[in-house]
N, C-alpha and C positions, 0 to 999 in steps of 0.2 A: 538355631532351628530346633535343636533337641529340647531346649527350654520351652519353645512354643508347643511342641507336641506333648510334653509333660503337663504343661498348663492346660492344654486342650483336654487331655485325659481327665485331669482333676475336675475341670468344669463339667465334663460329661457326667461324672459320678454325682456331682452336686445337683444336676438338673434332673436326675432320674425321678426324684420325688415330685418335681413340678410337672412332669409330663402327664397328660391326661389321656384317657382312652376315648374321650368324646369324639364323635366323628367331626371332621373339618368340613364345613360346607363347601361344596363344589361351585364352580361358576354357573350361574343361572338358577341356583337354588333360592328358596324363599328367603328374603332379607329379614323377615320377621324372626325367623329361627335364629339368625346370627345375632340380632339385637337382644333377644331374650337370653342368649348365652352370656353376653357381656353384662347384662343387668344383674346376673347372679354373682358376678365377681365383684369383690370389694375394690375400692380405689387403690389400695396397697397391692392387691394381686394384679390388677391391671398394669400398674406402674412397674411392678417386678417383671411381668411378662413383656412389657415394652422394652425394658432394659435387656432382658434375655434375647429378645428378637434382634435388637441392635447388635449384641455380642455375637450371636449366631451368624448374622449377615456379615459382620466384620471377619469372623473366622472363615466363612466361605470365601470371602474376597482374598484373605491371606492364603488359604489353601490353593486357590486358583493361581495366585502369583507364584507360590512354591512349585506347583505343577508346571507352570509355564517355564520357570527357571530350570527345572529338571529336564523337561523336553528339549530345551535349548542345549543343555549340557550333554544330553544323549546324542543330539544331532552333531555336536562338535566332536564327540568321541568317535562316532561313526565316520565323520569326515576324515579324522586323523588316521583311522584304520583303513581308509579307502573303501569303506562299505557304501555302495550307492543303492538307489531304489531297485535297480535291476537285479543286483546281487541279492538283495533282501527278498525280492520276489522269487528268485530261483531257489533260495534256501527255504522259503515258506512252502513252495510247491514240492520240493524234495521231501521236506518234513511231512507235509500232508500226504504225499504218496506213500511214504514209509508208514505212516499211521494207518492208511487205508489197507496196505498189504498185510498189516499185522492183525487185522480183524478176522474173526472166524468166518464171517460171511464171504470175505474175499477169498480166503483159503478154500472154502467149500466150493465157491464158484469156479475158482481156478482148477481145482481137482476135477470137477464135473466137465469143464471144457477140455481138459487134457484127455479125459477118458473118451469124450465125444470125438476129439481129434484122432485118437488112436483107432476108434471104430470106423471113422470115415476113411482113414488111410487104408485100413484093412479092406473096406468095401471097394475103394478105388483100385486097389491092387487086384482084388478078385475080378472086378469088371475088366481091368486091363488084360488079365489072363484069359478071360472069356473072349474078348475081342481078338487077341492074338490067335487063339485056337480057331475062331471062325474064319479069320483071314487065311490061316493055313488050310482049312477045309476048302475055302474058295479056290486057292491056288492049286490044290490037288483035285479039284472037280473036273469032270470031263469037258464041261463048257469052257473053262479057262484053258485047259490043255489044248482044245481045238483052236481057240483064239490065238494062243501062243504059237501054234504050228503055222497058222495062216500068216502071222506077222513074220515068222522066220522065212517062210516061202517067199513072201513079198520082198524081204530083205535080200534073199539070194538072187532074185530076179533083178532088183535095182542095183545092189552093190556087187554081188557076185564074188566078192573076195573071200568071204568066210563060208565054210560049210554050215549047213543047217545043224541046229543042236545047241547053239549058244543060248545063254539065258535071256530072259525078257529085257533086263536092264541093258545088256550089251546091244540088243537089237534096237532099243530106243536111242541109245547113244550114237550108234553108227548111222541111223536114219537122220538124226539131227546133224551130224557131221556132214553127211552127204548133201543135205539141204543147204548148209552153210557154204560148202565149197561150190555148189551150183550157182550161188548168188555172186561169188567172186569172179572177176573177169579173168579170162585165160591169158597166159603170158603173150601170146601172139597179138591179142587185142590191145594190150597195153603198149606194145612196141609199135603197132600200126598207127596209133594216134600221135600226131606231131605236136 
Protein backbone atom coordinates (compact mmCIF):
# COMPACT_ATOMS: atom_id res chain seq x y z
CA UNK A 1 0.00 0.00 0.00
CA UNK A 2 2.85 2.38 0.87
CA UNK A 3 4.50 1.53 -2.43
CA UNK A 4 1.27 2.37 -4.23
CA UNK A 5 1.05 5.83 -2.70
CA UNK A 6 4.73 6.55 -3.41
CA UNK A 7 4.20 5.44 -6.99
CA UNK A 8 1.10 7.61 -7.22
CA UNK A 9 2.97 10.66 -5.90
CA UNK A 10 5.78 10.08 -8.45
CA UNK A 11 3.30 9.84 -11.31
CA UNK A 12 1.53 13.00 -10.18
CA UNK A 13 4.80 14.93 -10.42
CA UNK A 14 5.50 13.55 -13.91
CA UNK A 15 2.00 14.53 -15.07
CA UNK A 16 2.33 18.16 -14.02
CA UNK A 17 3.86 19.10 -17.34
CA UNK A 18 1.15 17.33 -19.26
CA UNK A 19 -1.73 19.07 -17.61
CA UNK A 20 -3.17 21.88 -19.67
CA UNK A 21 -5.18 24.87 -18.60
CA UNK A 22 -7.46 24.58 -21.63
CA UNK A 23 -11.11 24.44 -20.60
CA UNK A 24 -12.68 20.98 -20.77
CA UNK A 25 -15.89 21.04 -22.79
CA UNK A 26 -18.98 20.44 -20.71
CA UNK A 27 -21.83 18.20 -21.73
CA UNK A 28 -23.93 19.89 -24.38
CA UNK A 29 -21.17 22.20 -25.64
CA UNK A 30 -20.34 22.46 -29.30
CA UNK A 31 -18.73 19.23 -30.56
CA UNK A 32 -16.78 21.18 -33.16
CA UNK A 33 -14.80 22.86 -30.39
CA UNK A 34 -13.80 19.43 -29.06
CA UNK A 35 -12.80 18.16 -32.47
CA UNK A 36 -10.64 21.19 -33.17
CA UNK A 37 -8.80 20.62 -29.85
CA UNK A 38 -7.96 17.02 -30.78
CA UNK A 39 -6.83 18.07 -34.25
CA UNK A 40 -4.14 20.30 -32.73
CA UNK A 41 -2.64 17.33 -30.81
CA UNK A 42 -0.18 15.07 -32.54
CA UNK A 43 -0.72 11.31 -32.68
CA UNK A 44 1.97 10.84 -30.02
CA UNK A 45 0.35 13.36 -27.66
CA UNK A 46 -3.05 11.77 -28.12
CA UNK A 47 -1.63 8.30 -27.45
CA UNK A 48 0.20 9.57 -24.37
CA UNK A 49 -3.00 11.20 -23.07
CA UNK A 50 -4.95 7.98 -23.67
CA UNK A 51 -2.38 6.06 -21.64
CA UNK A 52 -2.49 8.69 -18.93
CA UNK A 53 -6.28 8.52 -18.93
CA UNK A 54 -6.17 4.74 -18.50
CA UNK A 55 -3.63 5.08 -15.65
CA UNK A 56 -5.69 7.73 -13.87
CA UNK A 57 -8.85 5.63 -14.21
CA UNK A 58 -6.93 2.63 -12.83
CA UNK A 59 -5.62 4.72 -9.92
CA UNK A 60 -9.11 5.98 -9.17
CA UNK A 61 -10.36 2.38 -9.15
CA UNK A 62 -7.50 1.35 -6.83
CA UNK A 63 -8.12 4.29 -4.48
CA UNK A 64 -11.82 3.40 -4.36
CA UNK A 65 -10.89 -0.16 -3.39
CA UNK A 66 -8.45 1.08 -0.73
CA UNK A 67 -11.11 3.43 0.65
CA UNK A 68 -13.66 0.61 0.78
CA UNK A 69 -11.15 -1.59 2.63
CA UNK A 70 -10.39 1.22 5.10
CA UNK A 71 -14.12 1.80 5.72
CA UNK A 72 -14.59 -1.92 6.33
CA UNK A 73 -11.66 -1.93 8.75
CA UNK A 74 -13.10 1.13 10.52
CA UNK A 75 -16.48 -0.58 10.89
CA UNK A 76 -14.77 -3.68 12.33
CA UNK A 77 -12.84 -1.61 14.88
CA UNK A 78 -16.03 0.19 15.93
CA UNK A 79 -17.83 -3.14 16.27
CA UNK A 80 -15.05 -4.51 18.48
CA UNK A 81 -15.14 -1.39 20.64
CA UNK A 82 -18.91 -1.64 20.93
CA UNK A 83 -19.51 1.67 19.22
CA UNK A 84 -22.85 1.65 17.43
CA UNK A 85 -24.64 4.24 15.32
CA UNK A 86 -26.64 5.56 18.25
CA UNK A 87 -23.52 6.11 20.34
CA UNK A 88 -21.84 7.83 17.41
CA UNK A 89 -24.85 10.08 16.98
CA UNK A 90 -24.81 10.96 20.68
CA UNK A 91 -21.10 11.73 20.51
CA UNK A 92 -21.58 13.86 17.39
CA UNK A 93 -24.43 15.79 19.00
CA UNK A 94 -22.44 16.32 22.20
CA UNK A 95 -19.43 17.50 20.21
CA UNK A 96 -21.62 19.76 18.08
CA UNK A 97 -23.25 21.25 21.19
CA UNK A 98 -19.83 21.79 22.73
CA UNK A 99 -18.71 23.56 19.55
CA UNK A 100 -21.83 25.73 19.55
CA UNK A 101 -21.43 26.72 23.21
CA UNK A 102 -17.82 27.70 22.53
CA UNK A 103 -18.80 30.30 19.92
CA UNK A 104 -18.87 33.96 20.82
CA UNK A 105 -22.39 34.31 19.39
CA UNK A 106 -23.69 31.67 21.82
CA UNK A 107 -21.89 33.28 24.74
CA UNK A 108 -23.30 36.72 23.90
CA UNK A 109 -26.82 35.31 23.45
CA UNK A 110 -26.58 33.36 26.69
CA UNK A 111 -25.40 36.44 28.56
CA UNK A 112 -28.20 38.55 27.08
CA UNK A 113 -30.83 35.96 27.98
CA UNK A 114 -29.44 35.69 31.50
CA UNK A 115 -29.71 39.45 31.95
CA UNK A 116 -33.23 39.42 30.52
CA UNK A 117 -34.18 36.62 32.93
CA UNK A 118 -32.84 38.59 35.88
CA UNK A 119 -34.78 41.66 34.80
CA UNK A 120 -37.95 39.62 34.31
CA UNK A 121 -37.50 38.03 37.74
CA UNK A 122 -37.12 41.46 39.32
CA UNK A 123 -40.22 42.69 37.47
CA UNK A 124 -42.30 39.68 38.62
CA UNK A 125 -41.09 40.19 42.17
CA UNK A 126 -42.12 43.82 41.98
CA UNK A 127 -45.54 42.88 40.57
CA UNK A 128 -45.95 40.30 43.35
CA UNK A 129 -45.19 42.94 45.97
CA UNK A 130 -47.72 45.32 44.42
CA UNK A 131 -50.41 42.61 44.36
CA UNK A 132 -49.71 41.66 47.98
CA UNK A 133 -50.00 45.30 49.03
CA UNK A 134 -53.27 45.73 47.11
CA UNK A 135 -54.74 42.62 48.73
CA UNK A 136 -53.76 43.93 52.16
CA UNK A 137 -55.41 47.25 51.27
CA UNK A 138 -58.59 45.41 50.25
CA UNK A 139 -58.58 43.35 53.46
CA UNK A 140 -58.24 46.55 55.53
CA UNK A 141 -60.87 48.42 53.55
CA UNK A 142 -64.20 49.34 55.22
CA UNK A 143 -66.18 47.33 52.64
CA UNK A 144 -64.27 44.13 53.39
CA UNK A 145 -64.52 44.75 57.14
CA UNK A 146 -68.29 45.17 56.78
CA UNK A 147 -68.53 41.95 54.77
CA UNK A 148 -66.43 40.09 57.33
CA UNK A 149 -68.69 41.33 60.18
CA UNK A 150 -71.81 40.17 58.31
CA UNK A 151 -70.32 36.71 57.80
CA UNK A 152 -69.37 36.51 61.49
CA UNK A 153 -72.90 37.54 62.52
CA UNK A 154 -74.34 34.90 60.24
CA UNK A 155 -72.00 32.35 61.72
CA UNK A 156 -72.99 33.17 65.25
CA UNK A 157 -76.68 32.83 64.31
CA UNK A 158 -76.15 29.50 62.51
CA UNK A 159 -73.44 27.89 64.64
CA UNK A 160 -73.65 29.88 67.83
CA UNK A 161 -70.65 28.09 69.33
CA UNK A 162 -67.95 30.69 68.81
CA UNK A 163 -68.15 34.31 69.74
CA UNK A 164 -67.87 36.87 66.98
CA UNK A 165 -64.40 38.11 66.20
CA UNK A 166 -62.79 34.99 64.60
CA UNK A 167 -60.98 35.56 61.37
CA UNK A 168 -62.56 35.07 57.95
CA UNK A 169 -60.87 31.69 57.29
CA UNK A 170 -62.25 30.25 60.54
CA UNK A 171 -65.72 31.47 59.60
CA UNK A 172 -65.55 29.74 56.20
CA UNK A 173 -64.23 26.49 57.72
CA UNK A 174 -66.92 26.36 60.40
CA UNK A 175 -69.64 27.10 57.84
CA UNK A 176 -68.35 24.28 55.65
CA UNK A 177 -68.27 21.91 58.63
CA UNK A 178 -71.80 22.90 59.61
CA UNK A 179 -73.03 22.19 56.07
CA UNK A 180 -71.29 18.79 56.02
CA UNK A 181 -72.75 17.72 59.37
CA UNK A 182 -76.25 18.81 58.29
CA UNK A 183 -75.97 16.43 55.35
CA UNK A 184 -75.06 13.45 57.61
CA UNK A 185 -77.97 11.47 59.12
CA UNK A 186 -78.55 11.79 62.84
CA UNK A 187 -77.81 8.78 65.07
CA UNK A 188 -81.52 8.25 65.77
CA UNK A 189 -82.22 8.05 62.03
CA UNK A 190 -79.62 5.33 61.48
CA UNK A 191 -80.95 3.24 64.40
CA UNK A 192 -84.60 3.53 63.28
CA UNK A 193 -83.92 2.00 59.88
CA UNK A 194 -84.04 -1.78 60.06
